[in-house]
SEPATOR-830384 format. One record per residue: residue number from 1; x, y, z of N, C-alpha, C in turn. Coordinates in steps of 0.02 Angstrom, whole numbers. Layout:
N
SEFI    n      nx      ny      nz     cax     cay     caz      cx      cy      cz
SEFI  NUM       X       Y       Z       X       Y       Z       X       Y       Z
...
//
This chain:
70
SEFI    n      nx      ny      nz     cax     cay     caz      cx      cy      cz
SEFI    1      39     -56      -4       1       4       1      37      66       0
SEFI    2      95      60      26     143     117      29     169     139     -42
SEFI    3     181      91     -81     206      99    -149     152     143    -185
SEFI    4      87     122    -174      30     163    -203      28     240    -181
SEFI    5      46     248    -122      39     318     -90     101     354    -123
SEFI    6     163     321    -130     216     360    -156     206     376    -235
SEFI    7     178     329    -266     159     344    -337     114     396    -338
SEFI    8      68     402    -300       6     451    -306      45     523    -285
SEFI    9      85     517    -234     117     590    -216     166     607    -271
SEFI   10     197     558    -308     247     579    -366     204     611    -416
SEFI   11     137     578    -435     105     597    -486      74     667    -468
SEFI   12      60     677    -408      32     743    -384      90     793    -396
SEFI   13     144     784    -377     206     827    -383     215     842    -461
SEFI   14     220     800    -505     224     810    -579     168     854    -600
SEFI   15     113     840    -579      53     879    -596      62     955    -584
SEFI   16      80     958    -516      83    1025    -488     143    1067    -531
SEFI   17     197    1034    -553     249    1060    -581     234    1084    -652
SEFI   18     193    1031    -686     170    1045    -750     121    1095    -754
SEFI   19      79    1101    -712      28    1156    -706      61    1229    -692
SEFI   20     113    1231    -652     142    1296    -642     184    1325    -706
SEFI   21     198    1279    -742     231    1301    -813     191    1335    -850
SEFI   22     124    1337    -842      83    1385    -880      70    1446    -846
SEFI   23     102    1464    -791      85    1519    -753     145    1573    -762
SEFI   24     154    1598    -817     214    1646    -836     195    1708    -806
SEFI   25     136    1733    -794     122    1801    -764     134    1805    -690
SEFI   26     163    1746    -659     174    1750    -586     241    1784    -572
SEFI   27     239    1818    -517     302    1848    -490     348    1789    -469
SEFI   28     405    1799    -461     448    1744    -437     438    1725    -366
SEFI   29     414    1769    -322     397    1750    -260     339    1708    -250
SEFI   30     285    1729    -295     231    1692    -292     238    1624    -328
SEFI   31     279    1617    -374     294    1552    -407     324    1511    -355
SEFI   32     373    1533    -318     410    1493    -266     369    1474    -215
SEFI   33     317    1511    -191     268    1494    -139     229    1437    -172
SEFI   34     203    1446    -227     151    1396    -257     194    1337    -265
SEFI   35     261    1332    -291     297    1271    -293     313    1237    -222
SEFI   36     325    1281    -178     339    1254    -106     276    1223     -78
SEFI   37     222    1252     -92     161    1218     -71     146    1150    -102
SEFI   38     154    1146    -164     149    1091    -201     202    1033    -182
SEFI   39     260    1051    -175     306    1001    -153     294     984     -84
SEFI   40     284    1029     -33     266    1010      32     204     972      41
SEFI   41     148     983       1      92     942       8     112     873     -21
SEFI   42     153     859     -71     163     798     -95     209     761     -43
SEFI   43     258     798     -13     297     763      42     253     747     105
SEFI   44     206     793     124     163     765     168     122     708     155
SEFI   45     100     709     100      61     648      84      98     587      85
SEFI   46     160     595      57     200     530      62     228     507     127
SEFI   47     245     554     168     264     536     241     209     520     282
SEFI   48     147     554     283      99     547     340      44     506     310
SEFI   49      30     517     248     -26     476     215     -96     499     233
SEFI   50    -104     557     268    -169     580     295    -183     645     265
SEFI   51    -243     666     263    -266     742     243    -226     793     281
SEFI   52    -226     783     351    -194     833     387    -116     840     376
SEFI   53     -86     782     360     -12     792     349      -4     820     278
SEFI   54     -46     814     227     -44     838     158     -54     921     169
SEFI   55    -105     936     207    -112    1011     215     -58    1039     254
SEFI   56     -33    1005     307      23    1030     348      76    1040     305
SEFI   57      96     992     264     157     993     224     148    1045     166
SEFI   58      89    1061     140      77    1115      91      87    1187     126
SEFI   59      61    1186     191      69    1255     223     142    1268     237
SEFI   60     174    1218     264     247    1231     277     284    1240     216
SEFI   61     279    1201     159     320    1209      96     293    1278      75
SEFI   62     230    1296      76     219    1374      56     252    1422      88
SEFI   63     261    1416     150     303    1470     184     376    1472     170
SEFI   64     396    1412     166     467    1405     151     481    1429      76
SEFI   65     437    1416      32     446    1447     -36     441    1512     -33
SEFI   66     401    1541       4     384    1614       4     444    1650      36
SEFI   67     485    1619      79     534    1651     115     606    1637      79
SEFI   68     611    1593      35     667    1577      -2     695    1631     -33
SEFI   69     654    1667     -73     678    1727    -114     685    1786     -85
SEFI   70     684    1790     -22     688    1860      19     763    1878      15
//
């Protein structure tokens, strides 16, 4: 069952990255925030496997992505 969760998380990450490539109008900071949230959400889903861990990972990843460009 863990393999299915990992594959789902990787598929979600690939989807997020592909969808962000269409967002040319974003500022670098906004783009970094969105990428961080996507990666954090995928990591949270892979590690915790629950909705709460996915949302927590997305929140933490978004904050980190936002602060990277400062």
